[in-house]
N, C-alpha and C positions, 0 to 999 in steps of 0.2 A: 641893911650892910648888903654888898654885891661884891662878888668879884671883878675887877677892873680889866686887868690884863695879866698876862704872861710874858716875861721877859728874857730873849735870848741874845748871847753875844754872837755875832756874826764876823767872818773875818771879809768878806765881799758881799757887800748892801747890795749892789746892783743885781748880784747872783741870785741872792735869797729873795729881793723882791720879784725879779723875774720867774723864780720857781714856784713861789706861792699865789702870783698872779695867775700863771698859765697852768701849772699843775693841779692847784685846787682852789681857782677862782676866787682868790679873794682881792680885795681893792685896797689900794695905798689910801689910807685916811688921811695922815698928814706925816710930815717929814722936816726935821729941822736939824740944821750944822750949828754946833757949840766949837766955834774956832780957838776960842781961848782954852777949852778942855780937851780939843782935838779929838770929837767924837761925834756921831750924827747918831739922832733916835728918827726911828720911822716905825709907824704904828699901822697894823693890816688887818682886815676882817672882813666879816658878811654884813657888816651894817655898821652904823653910826656908834660912837664909843658911849653915848648917852643911853643906849638900849641894848649893847651887847658887848661882850667879853672880847678882847682883842689880843693880838700877839704884838708885842714892842720890840724891835730888832734894835739892838745897840751894837753901832760900829766904832770901835776905838780905832782912830787912823792909824797908830804906831804898834799893834798888835798883829801878827801873823797867822798865829795858830793859838787854839786854847784846847785844855784838856777836858772833856766830856765829863769826866768823873764816873763813880760806880752809883750814885744816889738819884740822878735823874732818870726818869722812866720813859715818859712819850707825852705827846699833844695826841687827842684824839677828835677827829674829824667824821662828823656825819655824811654818808653818801648814798644815794639811792639804791647802787648795785655795787657791790665790792667787787666782783670780778669786773663788771665792765671798767670801774674806776681803774683797776690796775693794768687792764689793757691800753685805757688811755694813757696811764703814767709811763709804761713801758714805751708805747710810740713816741711819746714827748723825750725820751730819752732818761727819765727816772729811774731811780733804782729801788725797785720793789725788792725787800729781802725776806720777806716771808709771803709766799702766794696767798691768794684767797682762800679760805677754807674755813671749816667748823673752828672753834677754839678747843684746844686741848681740854679734855675731860668736859665738854659742854657741846651745845648747838649754835651758839653765836658765830654768824660768818664775819672773818675778820681778816686783816692784811697789815703789813707792816712795810711802811716806806722809809729810806732815809734821805734828809733835805741834803743840799750843798755842804753843810758844816757838820754832817754825820748824825743830826739829831732824828731820832724815830718819831715817826709819825703814823699813828694806827688809825686804819679806815675801818670804821662800822656801820651795818646797813641799818637803815631806818627800822625801826621795830613797830 
């Protein structure tokens, strides 16, 4: 068994694809429209789905907003340098909501960013 993907519902698919490509360096692996169901699926990640876990974005054409709820936590992405990643994200217009620094009650360097739909993305330095 292996983890295949995590699915997020997004309100503006183009904006989400652009954000994850340009801010986090992911590639669009595949995308398909389902006109009868009025939705589009797009899969993004750092390598082929055969070998990597990816993110699936679901864009329901007739939905303008979602309630994120209180149970969802975040996606975590490993970066070379959390401080440099935050600088790059800020320069690209991204929303760093917790600046790079040590974890509360620990030493792990981390930061948090909000994506265009308000989903949290945790940045963690390589161990």
